[in-house]
N, C-alpha and C positions, 0 to 999 in steps of 0.2 A: 476436427476442431469444434468446440462447443461454445456458444455465447449464452451467458446468463444475464438477463436484464432485470433489474430491481427498480421499482418506483415506489417511493414512500414519502408522504408529506411534501410533495413537490420536488424531491430530490431524485435524480436519475443516476443509477449506478450500473455500470456494465463491466462484467468480468469475462475474460476469454480463457478457456481451458484448451491449451494446444494439444495436439495429438500425443505428444510425449508426456502430458500431465502438467506442463509448466502453466502456472496461473499468472495472469496479467490483469491489472486494474486499468481498463481502457478509458473509463469515463466516470466522473464524479462531479455532478453539477446540477443546477436547477434548469439549465439549458438542455433540451433534448439531444440525444446522441446522434452524431452525423458520422457514419463510418468513412465517408469520403475524405475526412480530415486526417485520417490515420495514414501512416506510411506502410511500407511492406514489412516483411519479417525482420529485416535488418534493423528496423526502428522499433517494432513491437517488442522485441526481446528486452528492451530497456524499461518497459512499463511494469515494473515490479510491484507486487502487492505490499511488500515490505523489504527492508534491507537489514541484514544483520551480519555479525562477524563472530566466528568461533575461533578460539585459540588454535593455531596450527594450520588454519586454512588460509589460502591466499586469495587473490583476486583474479578474475578472468582478464581484466585489462587494468593498466596502471592509470589511476585517476588522482594521484597524489594523496592528499588528506581527505578527499571526499569518500563517503561510504556509499558506493554504488557498484553494482555488478560484482558483488562478493561471491566467491565460489560456493560457499554453503547455501546461499539463497538460490542459486541456479539449480542445485541438486534437489530442492524441495518439489514434491509432486502432489497433485490434487488427490485428496482422499474422499472428502464429502462436504456438502453444504447443508447446514442445519438452519432451518427457518422456523423460529418459534415466536411466541408472544410472551414477553417477560413483563414484570411490574410496570415500568414506565412506557412500554410500547414494544414494537416489533424488534426482534433480535436475530441478526444473521451471524452465523459462525462458519467460516470457511477454513477447513482443516487441511493442512498440507503435511507431508511426511517425507523424510529422507531415510531409507534403509541403510544407505551408505554411512551416514553420520549418526544414525540412531536417534534422530530428533523428530518431534512433532510440534508444529506451530498451529495454534488456533487463533485465527484473526477474527476478532469480535467487532461487530458494528451494532451498537445499541441506539435505536431510534427512540424519539420521545413523541408520544401521541399528540397530533395536532400542531407540531412544531417542526420547521425544516432544520432540524438539528440531528447530529449523530455524534456519538462518542466512540472512538476507535482505540483498541489496544490489542496487544499480542500476548498470548499465553504459551510458554515454551515448556515442553516436557521431554526429559531425557529418557529414551526408551532402552538405553544400554545399561551395562553393569558398571561402567567407569564414569567418573565425574568429568565434566567438560567445562571449559572456560567460555562464558558468553561475554564478549567484549563490547558488543554494541547491538542494539535492537531498536528499530524505529517503531513508533506507535502507528504511523501512517506515512505512506509514500505515494505521491501523486506526480507522475511524469506527464508532460504534455499539457500542463495547466493553461498554457496560452494558445492552445490549438484552435479554440473557438473565437469568434468575434470578427468584426469587420475591419478593425484597425491593425496596424503593424504592432508587433510585440512592445516596442518602445513607447508607443502611444496608448496602449490599453492596459499595461501592467505598471503597478506602483508597489514599492516595497517600503514599509515603514518599520523602523527598528526602535524598540524601547531601550533607552540608555539608563543605566543605574549609576548614580554618583554617590559620593560620600554621605550627603544629606538629602538626596532626592532619589526617588525610584520612578521608573516607567515614564521618562521624559521622551515622548515620541519625536523622532526626527526623520 
């Protein structure tokens, strides 16, 4: 198992690459990483770098309409981590591949110099000869967002949803 720690502009990011090549996003915060807050392997397997669905692939577990623990995502394995400096700032590219599916996913983290900001997206490449249906792909997936902090989850987490009406947009509630 390998741990990759990235610190950029006050943001702390921690990736874990398991012995089988499974990539997990363990931490993404301005707060320093505390490994004691993580669970065992039975919990860490849910810390996906991204979630996606390919036509014809099922799910490891049934979670109804939620897009998590999709079988194609579990088959993706670490290939390389590219760390470069692009126009606006540092750029990380974490490349995973599935020979079984013939897919490569490049997870891009673009930082902005002097700002605690990051833009995240995924780039998918079909390595096979046949076309495939990509039904869903997350641009960012963060499991365990409430693991840090002194309060209970209910007291430290708030979710605000912008509602769009016929004549109004982004009415926060």
